[in-house]
N, C-alpha and C positions, 0 to 999 in steps of 0.2 A: 230696585228703585231707578226710575228713568232719569238720565242725566239731562240737565237743562243746557243743551248745546244747540247751536244753529249753524247751518252752512259748514259743518265740520266733516272730516273724513274719518270713516271707521276702517281700521286695519285689523283684519282677522288673521292671526298667526304672527308670531314674533321671531320665529327661527329663520336663520339665513337672510334672505332678501327682505323679509318683513321688518326686521330691526332697522336696516338701512333706509327703508321707506319711511318709517316713523322718524328716524333721525333727520332725513331731508325735509319732511313736513315741519318738524319742530324748528329747524334752522331757518326755514322760510317764513315762520310765524303763522303757519296755517293751523287752525284748531284741529286736534286729532284725539281719538280715543281708541284703545287697543282691546281686543277680545282674544284671550288665549288662556286655555286651562292648564297648559303644561309649559309655561314660559320659564326659561332659564333664570335662576335667581339673580344672576349678574345683570341681565337685561331688565328684570323687574325693578332692581334698585336704581338703575339708570333712569328708567321711566319716572320713578318717584322723585329723583333729583330734578328732572326736567319739569315736573308738575303735570305729566301726561296721565290722564285717567286710565286705569287698567282693570278690566273685568276678568277675573280668573275663572272663566267659564268657556264652554264650547259654543262657537257661533252657530253650528249646525244642529244644536239641540236646545230646547227650551226657549226662553224669552230673552236671551242675551242680546240679540239684535235690537229688540224693542227697547230694552233698558239702555242700550247705547245711543238711543236717540235716532233710530233709523228714519222715523217720520220726518225729521228736519235735517237729515244729513245731505251734504252735497254729493258725496260719492262713497262707495265702499270698495276696498281693495281686499280680495281674498288671496292670501299668501300662505295658506296652510301647507306644511311639508307634504302631507298625504293628499294626493290629488283628488281622491274620492271625497275627502272632507271639503276641499275647495269647491268641487263640483256641487256637492249637496248644499253648501252655504250659498253659492251663487243662485241656485234654483230657488232656495227659500226666500232670498232677498227679492228676486223677481216676482215671486208669488205675493209677498207682503206689500212691496212697493214697486210697481212696474215702471215708474218714471225715473228712478234714481240711477245714476251712472255707476256701472259695475266694472271693475278691472280684476281679472283672475289670472293667477299663475298656473299654467298648464303645459307640461312637456309633451303630452301625448297629442300628436297633430290631429288624429281623427276625432278625438273627443273635443279638442279645441275648436275645430271647425264647426262641429255640431253645436257647441255652446255659444259660439259667436252668433248663430242664427237666433238665439234666445236673448243674449245680452247686448248684442250690437257689434258692428264691425270694428276691429281694432281693440276690442275689449279683452282679448285673451292673448297673453304674452308668455314667452318662454325665456327663462334666465339664460340658459345655455346658448340659444340662438342669438340673443342680444349681446352677450359678452364675448362670444367666440371670435368675431373679427378682430378685436383688440389683441387677443393672444396671437392670432395669426400674424398681424402686423409686427408684433414684437419679435416673433420667431424669425421673420424675414428681414429684420433690421431695417424696416422700411421707414425712412424719415418723412414720409408724406402720408396724408390721410385725405381721401377723395370725398367730396360732398356734392350732391346735386340739389340745387335750390331753384325751384320754378323753371326747370328745364335748362338751367345754366350750370355748367360744371365748375366747381371750385376745388381748391386743394390747400390744405394746411401743410406747409413744408418746413422742416427744421434744417437750418444751415448755420455755419459758423462764420463770424465776422473775422476777416483776415486782414493782414497788413496791406494787401494790395487794394483794399477798398479805400474809398475817399476819406482819409483821416483828417482832412481839413475841415470836415463837417461831422464831428463825432456825435451825431444823433441818428436815430433810426431813419428819419426822413432823408438825411444826407447819404445814407448807404443804399436804401431800398425805395426811395421815392414815395409814391402814393400807395404802395402795398400796405395792407392792414397788419399791424403787429398783434399777435395773439399772446405771446409770452416772450420774455427775455430772461435768460439764465446767465447771470454774471460769471465771468471766468474765475473770479476770486472765491466762488462758492457762496456768495450771498443769496438772499431770498429771491425767489422768482418774482418778476413783475408780470402780473396777469392783466392782459388787455390794456397795456399802457398807451399813452399818446405817441404820436409819431415824432415828437420832439424829445422823447426819452433818450438819454445819453447811452451810447454803446462804445465799447473799445474792442480792440483786437483780442480774440479768444472767447468773447461772449458768444453764446449760442442763442439764436432767435428762432421763433416759430412765426412764419408769416403766412398770410392768407391772400388768395387772389385767384382769378381765372388763369388758365394756361397762358393766354396772351399777356396778361398783366404780369405774371411771374417772369416770362421771358424778357419783357421790357425792363424788369427789375434785375436782370442778370442771373436768373435762376431757371434751370432747365428741369421742369417737373417730371419729364419722362426719365431723365437720368437718375433723379432721386428716387424713383419708384423701383429701380432695379435692386435686387438683393445681392450684395457683394460676396457671393459664395467663394469659398476657397477652392483653388484648383489643385487636385491631388495628382502627383506624378504617376505616369504609367507604371513605373517600377513598383510604386507603393500598391497599386491595384493588383499587379501580378503577384507581389509578395503576399497580399491578402488572400488571393486565390490559392497560392501554394500552401499557406497556413491552414486553409480549409481542408486540404488533402490530408493533413496530419491531425485531424480531429480524432477523438478517442477511438471510434470504430474503425476509421480508415488507418490509423496508426498500427493497429494489430494486424490488419490485412497486409499492410506494407511490409511488416516484419516477416510474416509467414511467406509471402511471395518471394521476398529476398532470400529467405532460408531455402526455399524450394529451388530457386535458380542456382544458389551456391551449391546445393547438393547435386544438381544436374551437371554443373561444370566440373566439380570434383570427381564425380563418378565417370564422366567422359574421359578425363585424364587418366584415371586409374585403369579403366577398361582398355584404353588405347595402348598402354604399355604392359599390362599384366594378363589380359585375356588372350588365350591361344586358340586360334581357329582350327577346329579338327580337320585333318586331311591336308594340311598345308605345311607339315613339318615345322610346326612352331611359329607360323606366321601370326602377325598382330592385326588388329582392326585399324582402319583409318579413323581420323577424328570424327568425320561425319557419321560413319557407321557406328562408332562408339556412342555418339550422342543419341543416335536413333535407338540403339539398344537400351540406353539408360532411360529414355522417355517411355518406351514400351514396358520396361520393367516397373517404373514408378507408377504408370497408369494401369498396370496389371492387365494388359491386353496382348502381351507378346508370347514368346516361346514357340512360335511356329517356324522361325528361321534360325534364331540363336537361342542357346540354352546353357545353363550352368551345370547340367547333369554330368558332362564329361570333363569338368574342371576339377581342380584339386579342392581339398577340404577348406583351405583358406578362402578361396573364391566363393565357395558355397556359403560359408559363414558371412562373408561380405554381402552376398546376394540377399540373405535373410535380413540383414540390417538395412540394406537399401530398400527392400520392399516395405518393411515395417515403417521406416522413417518417411519414405515417399508417400505411402498411403495416408499416413497421419497428416502430413503437410498438405496434400491435395484435398483431402476431405475437409480439413480446417479452413483452407482458402475458399472452397466452395460455400461453406457455411457462413463465413464472414461476408462474402460477397453477396449472398442471398439476403443476409440481415441488412446490409447497407442499402440494397435495392428497395426492400420493403420500407425501411426507415425513411428513405428519401421520398418514396411515394406518399407516405403519410405526411411528411413535412411539407411536401409540395402542395398537398391538399389543404394544409393549414396556412400556407403562404410563407413558411419560414425559410424555404430554400432561397428566397431572394436576399436574405440578410448577408450571407458571406460575400465579401467583395464590395458591398454597398458603401459608397462614400458620398459626402456632401448631402446627407439626408437629415431629416428632422426626427429626433427621438421624442415620442409622446409617452409620458408615464401617467397611467391612470385612464381607464376607458369608461368613464361615466358619461353622463349626458353632456358635460362640457368637453370632455375628451373627444368624443365622437364628433361633436360640432367642429372642434379645431382640426381634427383629422380631415373632415370633409372640406373645410376651408383651404387647408394646405394642398390637398389633392386638386382642388379647383384651380390653385395657383401653379400647378404643374410640378409640385415638389414630391420627392420620394420620402416616404414616412415609414418608420418602424415603431411599433407600439409595445410597451412593456406593461403587462397586467398581472396582478398576483392571483386573481380569482379565475379559475378555469371554467366557472359557471356564469361568468359575466354575460348579461343579456345583450350586450352590444358586440360580442365577438363575431357572430355571424355577419353582422352589418359591416364590420371592419374588413373581414375576409372577402366579402362580396365586392368591396372596393379594391381588392388586390393588395391590401396592406398586410405585411407580415406581422404576426402577433407572437411575442415571446412571453410565455407564462413563467414568471420568475420574480424574485425579490429585487426591486430596483436599487436597493441600498448596497448590494453586493458587487464587489469588483468583477467577479466572474460574469455577472449579468452584463456589466458595462462592456466587457470584452465581446460577449455574444452579439451585441448590437453595434459593434464597431464605434464606440463612443468617441474614441480619439480622432476619428475621421468624420464626425457629425458636424453639420453646419449650425445646428441649434438644438436645444433641449427644452421641452415644456413639461413641467411637473404639475399635474392637474387632478390629483386625487381630491376627495371631499374633506380630508382631515388635515388641519393645519400642521399638526405635529409630524405626521407622515411626510408631508411636503417639505417641511424644514429638514427633517432627517435625510430625506432623499436628496434635497438640494445641496446639503453639505457634503454628502458622499460623492455627488456628481462633481462638486468643486475639487475634491481631492483627486478624483480620477482624471480630470482635465489637466491638472498641473499647470504647465506654462501656457496652455491654450485658454485658460480661464478668462483672460481679458478679451479675447477675440470671439469667443463663442457665446451668444446670448442664451442665458439660462432663465427662462420665464417661470416664475414661481407664483402659484395661486395661494394667497393667504387672506383669510377673512378679517382677522383682527387687525385694525389699523395701526395700533401702537406696536404690535408685534412685527408688522410689515416694515414700519419705520426703523425698528431696531435691527432687523435683518439687513436693511440697506446700509445703515451706518456701521454696524459691527462686522459684517461679513462681506460687504461690497456687492450685494445683489443689486443689479441695476434695473431689473424688469419684474417688479413685484406687482401683481394685479389682484384685484378682488372682483369676483363675478357679481357679487351683490352690489358693490359700489357702482359698477358699470350698468347694471340693469335697473337699479332702484329709480333713477330719474325717469325711465320710460313709464313705470307704473305711476309715479307721482304725476308726471305730465298728463298721462291719459286720464287720471282722476280729476285733475284741476282744469283741464282744457288746454294744456300746452301740448302741441303736436311735436314730440321729440323726433328729430330726424337722424341724429347721429351722436355717439359718444366716443371719445378717444382720449388717450393720454398724451400729455407733453411732459417729459421727464416723469415724475411720479404724481403729477397733478391731473386728475380727470377733468375734462371739459365736455360741455354739452352744446349741441346746436339744436335750436327749437324754433318753431313757428308760432307766433302769437297773432291772433286776429284782434285788432284794437276795437274795444267796445265803444259804441256810439256815445255813451256817457261814462266811460271808464276813466281811470286815473291816468292813462297814457294819452288820451285825446288832447291835442294842442301842445303836448310836451315836445321840446326840441331834443334832437339826438344828443347834443352835448350835455343835457341834463339827465340822461337816462341812468347813469351809474358809473362809478369809477372802474369797476371790474367787468363790465359788459360791453359788447360791441355789436352794433347793428351791421350785419354783413350786407343785407339787401332789403329793399322795401318794395312790396307790390302795391301800387297806388290804386285804390278802389275808384277814385275819380277819373283815372286814366285808363280804365278797362283792364286793370290788372297788370299794367306794364311794369316790368321789374327795373328798379333803379338801384344800381350798384357802382361804386359805393355811395351811399347817400351822404349829402353834405351835412356838416355839423349843425347848420342852422335849420335843416329840414324838420318840420313838425309832423307828428302823427295826426292822422284824421280817422274818424270812425269808419270801420270797414277795411282799413289797410291791413295787409298781412306783413308783419315784421319778422325777418329771419335774424335771430339773435344768437350770439355765441358768448360763452363765459362759464365760470364754475357753476356747478349745479345750484347751490343755494342762492346765488345772485340772480339767476334766471327765474327761479321760483319766486323770489321777492318781487321781480318785475311783474310777474303774472298776478301775484297777490295785490300789488299796487293798482293794477288795472281793474281787478275784480272788486276791491274794497269800495271804491267810489261808486261803481255801478250798483252794488248791493245797497249802498246808502241811498241812492236815488230811487231804487225799486221800493225801499221801505217807506 
């Protein structure tokens, strides 16, 4: 039975990013219907509580799309976990209704580019690519986020209010002038103020996120270039040399060390014995010199001698000693050669796998989990000039060759084990990113990492990927994790924005609150036309405005009394749901006029 909906969004697939997409649409007040034959029972119950219609059928089979009201839908988001199903669904939609807006989740870049030629530019998105930069920023402890709007570079920078600031004017404006406040985190642990006014009160110890161009930030007393640097720990040379020395005592090397030491001890002992006990024939009881005794010992152990010296004319005791020396020497020499050959072969193999870079490595980033998100984060860190070590449990992982092609060492091991942490020099790491696709695995690994770091826990950022929002909050409160991220929460606004007409430009975190920067084109008869900036919303901020009447000239920051006009492009910042409400507000009145 076809649902009686109009101008709604159809979401195909409820796993992962699909659920977050539905959540954002629901929070923004946009009408939505879900198609998923294998939805998790928890998600199904939440949809029922929200009053969101749910068809338990497959979008790529039968008439599910027709029954979901495809004929009157504003957009369709294909977020199926299996990309072949997402591809088939998108092609079916384009076949049934060529004019509808389609947004598809697709990690395969080749298939994605081909699909864009069918569904339109910007209609194919990849969760890992969208979420990766936020994890990179957290690993680098970067307190700033760069944004480019209309050819102008802006930055959101986090700083702390200090006693040296102007305490005679305890407001944001008194400290930072005309810079735009994005968020204020009170020192007393109170709730974050999102996009507050410039007259919001601040005190020493409060952390603030401010927005401006580089010139505006410098005028406000903030050096954006300094805040972009990652304060990596400097490890002493002695620690580096100690790490190298420890490498020499690895399991294979340790055995070789003991064998060589035994062989040298045998040579020294035999040299002394021969010096004082061996009698040179024809010299009336003369003895060998130390150098000659050493030479005789080496040729005996190597079994290459008896052309110049021999034990044949010595007494029984010396002949018994010679037998013992030959047997012991041959055993030690052959064992040493065998161990040395084994080490050479092992190192050749490890070098081909990239693992020989790990010993001695310091100030590196440890990435745990080499899935689509993991490889995106690795690529981002490499692009930033960071050294990276990867821990992956599956030796058949499809991204292994890609990581090794980047020159990144990969350790195939269990990341919850202390031995693995030692293998990757965790105590000397600058950051750790736990990025597997399973929440429980990430939590278990994160707790193990915390125990291994010990006193360094407070200084090393441990970035944890967790899907469940309540679980993420409890991890922060109970165990002190400060960098918990959700790939779905970061990527969902891009899908929703593409479906509703909001051009999402950037997503980033301030503390644990995700923010979005988007571009909205003001409709000629929309709800934003004629609206003053001050009346836009309590938790949103217009960063800049491109005026249609002035040839697209960028105005930043716009004055509070400035009013939107049809055709203007507004660059807006705020929490996801707030920006989507702004978009809905603009579209609702336009649709009313159209009807």
